[in-house]
N, C-alpha and C positions, 0 to 999 in steps of 0.2 A: 637327435633323440638318443637318450642314454638308456632309458628303460620304460616299458609300457606293459601293463597287465591289468587284469580285472580283480578288484578287491572289494571287501565289504566295508562300507563307510558308516560310522556311527554319527548321528546328528539328532537334533531336537525338532519335533514337529510343531505346528502352530499351537497345539494344546499343551505344549511343554513337556511332552513325553519323549523319552529317548528311544529312537528307532534306528535300525540299520538297513542299508540298501546297497545293492550291487552297483559299483561305479567303475569307470575306466580311468585309470591314473597314468599320467605321462610325466616323465622327468627329463628336462633339458638343462643345459648350463645356465639358462636364463630364468626358467620358471618351473613350478610344479603345478600341473593342471589336473582338475577333477571334473570329469564329465558325468553329471547326474542325469537320470532319466527325465526327459521332458523339461529340462531346465537349462539355462545358459551355462556354458562352461566356466568354472571358477579357476582363475589363474592366480597363483601366489608367486610373487617374485622371490627368487632365491635370496636376494639381499634382505628380504623381509622376514626370513625364517630365523628364529632365535635358537630353537632346539629341536632335535629329533631324538626321541627316547623310546624305550620299551619297558614294559612292566616286569618282564621276566626274560631269562636267557636259558630256558630249559631245553634239553635235547628231546623232550617228549612233545609230540604234536597235539597238545590239548589247546583249548580255546584261549587260555591266558598267555600261553607262550608264543602265540602266532600274531600278536598285535604289535603295532608301533604307533606313536603319536607325533604329529607334526605341529609345532607351536610357532605361530607367526604373529607379527604385529604389522598388519597391512594398512596402507593409507585408505581413507574413506572419503567419499564425495557425497554431498547432500543431493538427494534425488530431485529436489525442486529448485534449489539455487545454484547447484553445481559447484558450490564452494567446498574447500577442503574442510574435513572434520578431523578431530583427533584420531590417531591410530587406535585400533582396538585389538587387544590380545585375544587370539582365538586358538583353540586346540582341536585338531582333526585326528580322530582315532580310526585306525584301519585294522581289519583282520585279514591276514593272508591265507590263501588256500593251503599252503604247505610251509614247513620250516625253511626249505630251500628258497622259496620265493621271498620270505621275510629277510633272509640273509642277503639276498641280492639287492633288496631295497635299502637296507641299512648300509651296505657297502657303497651303493651308488650315492646316497646322501652324504657319506663321508668325503666323497670326491668333490661334489659341488658346493657343499657347505660344511667344512670341517667343524667338529664340535669345539666350543670354546673351552679352554682349560679353566679349572677352578681359580677364582680370583678373590683376593681380599682387598676391600676398600673401606675407607673411613668416610662417613657421612657427617660433615661439619654443619650442624643445624643452628641457624641464628633465628630464634623465635621472635626477636625484636625487629627483624627486617620486614619492610613492606607492610602487609596487612597482618603480620604476626602469625601466619599459618604455615610456616616452613615445615614444622613437624608433621602436620596433616598432609602436606604435599608429598613428603617423603613416604608416608604410609600409603598414599594413594597409588604410588608406582612401585611399591615394594615387590609385587608379584613379577614385574618386568625384570628386576634385578635378579630375583630368584630363578626365573626362567633362563636368564643369561649366565647362570652359574657364578653369580657374584654373591659373596657373603659380606654383609655390611656390619661395620662396627660403629655404633652411634656415638658421636661426640657433640654434646649440646653446649652451646655458648651461654653462659650465665653471667652477664655483665662483663667483667674483665677476666673471667675464669672459664674453664672448660671442664665439663663433667663427662668422664669416659670410663665405663666399666666400674662405676661406683667410686672413682677417684676424682676429687675436685682439685684442680691445680690452675695456676695462672696461665693465661693464653700463651705467653712467650715460652713458659716452661713446658707446656704440652708439646709445642713444636720442637723445642730443643731436645727433648727426651724421646721423641717419636723415632721408632726403629723403621727407617725407610726401606730396609731390605725385606720387611714383612708385609708391605702393602703394594698394591698394583694400581692404585688410583685414589684421588682425593675428590670427593663429591661436595661441592659447595651448595648448601641449601640456604640460599639467601640472595642478596643482590650484588652489585658491583663493589659496594663497600666491604662486604664480607670477603670477596675475592681479593680485594686490596689488602686486607688485614692478613689473610693467609699467605700471600706472596711475600709481604714484608717479614712475616715470621719465619718463612723458609729461607729468605735471604740473610737472616740474622745467624743462621747456622754456619759453622766452619766449613761444612761440606755442602754449601748451598748449590754448587754446580750439579752435584748428584741429586740433591733434594728436588731441584727444579725439573728433573727428568721424570718425576712422578706425574702422570697426566692428570690434569684438572678437568672435572666435569661440572656443569652448572645446571642446577634446577632453579627455574625462575621464580624466586620467592621474595624478591626485592620490590622496590618502587618502580625503577626504570628498566633494569635488566638489559642494559645495552650490550654487554658481552655475550649473554645468552642469545639475545636476538641476532647478533652477528653470526654466532656459530650455527644457529638453526637456519638462517637465511643462506649462508654459504653452502650448507648441506642440502638445500632444497627442501627443508622441512617447515611445517607451519609452527607458529609460536604457541606451544602448549607444553604442559608437563610431560605428557606421554612421549612426545617426539624428543624432548630433551633426555628422558630416561632411555629411550631407544638408542640414541647416539652413544651413550655411555656403555650400554649393554653390548653394542656391536664391537666396541673396542678399538676402532680406528683412531689414529692420532695425527695431529699436525703441529708444527712448531708455531710459536707466537712470540713476537717481539715484546719486551717490556722496556720501560724507560726509567732512568735514574734522575732524581731531582736533588740538586745540592743547594742548600739554603742555610745561611748562618752556621756554616761548618757542620751541618747535619745532613744526612742522606736518607731519602725516602724513595721507594720504588713504586711506580705506577704501572697499571695493566690496561687501563681503559682511556682516561683522558685527564687533561689539565685545563683549568679555566681561570680567567681573571676578569673581573668587571661584571658586565651584564649577566652572563650565563651563571656565574657562581653566586651572584646576588639572588637571582631567581631560585637557584637550587637550594641554597641554605635558608633563605627567608620563607620559603614555601613549606618547610618541614612541619609546621603545625598542622598543615592540611594533608599530611601523608596518607591519611585514611582514604583520601580521594584518588589515590594512585597517580598516574601520569597527568590527570586533569589539574593537579595542583600547580604544575608548571605553566599551564595556559592561563590560569587565573592570575598568578603573580606576574607572568610574562606581560600581560596587558598593562598592569600597573607600572612596571619598570620601563616598558617601551615608551609610555607616555612621559615618564620622568626623563628618560634618555640621559642619564648621568654620563659625564666624561671624566676620564682620569689621565693625569700626566704620566708619561713613561717613555722609556727607550727600549726598542725591540731589535734584537739581532738574530738572524737566522742563517743556517748553513744549508743552502738549497741543494736538492738532488740534481746531479749532473748526468747527462746522457752517457758520457764516457767516464768509466771508472779510472781511467789513466790520469785524468785531470784532478788535481787536488781542489776540493771544495773549500771556499773561504767564507768566513762569516761576513754577511752583508748587513748593513744597517737600514732598517726601514725608517724613513724620515721621521724625526721626532714630532710627536703630535699628541693631541688629546684623544685617547682611545675610549670607545664605548665598551669594547670587550675583546678578549683574545681567547681562542678556543683551540686547543691542540688535541687531535683525536688519534688514538692508536689503532682503533677499529672503525668500521664504517658506521655502525649504529650507536648513537648516544643513548637511546632508549627505544622502547617498542615502537614508538611513533616518530622518532627523530632520525632520519637518514642523513646524518650530518656530514659524513665524509664518504661519498659514493665511490671514490676512486682509491680509497684506502685498502691496503692488503694486510693480512695477518702477519706476514713475515718479510716485508720489503725493506726493513731497516730504516723506515721513515715514519715521522709523524705528519699528519695532514693538518695544517695550521690555517684557521680562519681568523681574519682580522677585521674587526668592525671599528671604523673611526670616522671622524668628520671629513668631508661634509655629508656623511650619510644621514639622510633625513629620517624622521619617524616613520613616514609612509613606506620608504624603501626598506627600512628595518623590518616593518610588519610584513612586507612582501617576502623578504628573505626567509623569515621564520615560518611563514605559511607554506612556502615552497619547499621547505626543508623536509616535510613529510614525504615527498616524492623524490627528493634529491636533486631537483631541478634548480635549486638556488645557486649552484655553482656557475650557472650561466649569467647571473646578475653581475653587470659590470661594476656595480658599486661595492661588491664584496671582494676582498683580497684573499686568495687561496694559494698556499704554498705547500710543497712537499719538502720536508727538511729533516736532517738527522740531528740537528742541535739547535737549541733556542736559548738565548740569554735575554732576560727581561729585567730591566732596572726601573724601579718605581719607589717613591716615598709616600704614596697615597695611603695613609693609615685607615681611611674610611672605606677603601675598597676591600674586596674579599678575593681569596685564592682558594681553589679546591683541587684536590688530586683524587681521581676516581670518586668524586662526589663528597669527599671528606675534607672538612675545613682545615687549612693550615695558616700559619702566620703570613701576613702580607709583608714581603721583604724581597730584595733582589734574588732572583732564582736562575739557576742554570740547569738545563734539561738535555740529557744525552740518551740516545736510543741504544739499547743492548739487543742486537739482532738475534732472533731465533733462540732466545734464552729459556723459553718455557714450552711445555707440551700441554695440549688440550685435546679432549675427545671431540673430533670433528671429521666428517667424511671429506 
């Protein structure tokens, strides 16, 4: 116990009127508890508190100078289904009996949850992504960023240009001229494709190693949102806008691998996945049904599984070794006709696709799934259905590798290749992991 005292608590009664009542407040390193008369004790986790503020800092003991406000974003559970509900921003206002008591409470809160410093972040909004509601999504959680002491600068993608502070410039030029010393984060309001474009624009800078130290935050406004789903899942959060904004406001970061794709003497960088064959066919050809969200993949998936096309190619991988003292050599997977190849940098391919359950954010490896004959249609259907829970890795007919390098040779012009869901030319490709190259907001 750090502090305990009796305070006046402002709340709203069932009629919607603001009232105040006497409560017992307790503060520990784990929680802030409010004991109301004849009601269950309300416990707010310290980690859920975004800000503790005061309206005045006067030395006179009037009503206005004795109050402070605790603003939190606590998890909620449905009373009937017991399922998680989106976090809700709540403000609890208290009146202290004396100025000395107020000072003690403010000092105690500074110990257990130090105030976040002012931060400047850019919100890169792609209104063409997903359902086209990226800007509305950002506005819906703007109060969370304000509470977290974050000042946003809106940068809206308009085709191949970016509009920021009344200046319209090309996408590449916007990132080339961005003063990275003046921002503390880049918030992607879009999907995996928008994150892909941002990473490649940052990598095109001469100071790319410094630019990639700017943490990335993701608001799920795309179609699949695999990267955001991964971040929220690893942080123990439900998949919703409020939880995504909460992680950004809290400011904790983790490193993330990216991967380099060399093809036709050109270099592209990926942050989420690489696919060839079945998966990329489904992803690209289902785009006309983007308004259906993730359902589009299931519709087209059924069609392409029944077709079960096979493509000729050669695949080489550099497997992960238990001992780092042993040099890993490229090994050739026997030449065959492939149904598809899917390399994942993160566990989740989309909100409902737990594609690589053993993948890590920063293990220096891609998780490679190989589909090839004699895999039957029924076995392929089983694998895709079990992918929702991640149990597909136990299917003996699926090949699963952890690798730091991939070489894929193919001349199948009718097949498709995608990087982070974006279509690229079908040509021989070399993929190498760049370990812990990027920073993301993640607990």
